[in-house]
C-alpha positions in Angstrom: 33.3 60.8 -47.8 31.5 58.9 -45.1 28.4 60.3 -43.3 30.4 60.8 -40.0 32.9 62.9 -41.8 30.1 64.9 -43.4 28.4 65.7 -40.1 31.6 66.8 -38.5 32.8 69.1 -41.3 32.1 72.8 -41.3 29.7 74.4 -43.7 32.5 76.0 -45.8 34.2 72.7 -46.1 31.0 71.0 -47.2 30.4 73.7 -49.9 33.9 73.4 -51.2 33.8 69.7 -51.3 30.4 69.8 -53.1 31.8 72.2 -55.7 34.8 69.9 -56.2 32.7 66.8 -56.6 30.3 68.5 -58.9 33.2 69.4 -61.2 34.5 65.9 -61.0 31.1 64.5 -61.8 30.8 66.6 -64.9 34.3 65.5 -66.1 33.5 61.9 -65.4 30.2 62.0 -67.4 32.0 63.7 -70.3 34.8 61.1 -70.3 32.3 58.3 -70.1 30.3 59.6 -73.0 33.5 59.7 -75.2 35.0 56.4 -74.1 33.6 53.9 -71.5 35.1 54.3 -68.1 36.9 51.4 -66.4 34.6 51.7 -63.4 31.3 53.6 -64.3 30.0 53.0 -60.7 32.2 55.9 -59.7 29.7 58.2 -61.3 26.9 56.8 -59.1 29.1 57.0 -56.0 30.0 60.7 -56.7 26.4 61.6 -57.4 25.2 60.1 -54.1 28.0 61.8 -52.2 26.9 65.1 -53.6 23.4 64.4 -52.5 24.6 63.6 -49.0 26.5 66.9 -48.9 23.5 68.9 -50.1 21.2 67.1 -47.6 23.5 68.0 -44.7 23.8 71.6 -45.9 20.0 71.9 -46.1 19.6 70.3 -42.6 22.0 72.9 -41.2 20.2 75.8 -42.9 16.9 74.7 -41.4 18.4 74.4 -37.9 19.9 77.9 -38.0 
């Protein structure tokens, strides 16, 4: 998800997407621990996207 998409999304969409990505991250870490992933950089990308979502949610809470 790009930053522009994050800023245009609603709060409920952001929370839902964050929950989905958090679950994906957990599964990716578990899979990677058992057998190496083909592209382990997906873990980093997912983790950073979650951070971007949380930052935007926090920014909106402060503004409200």
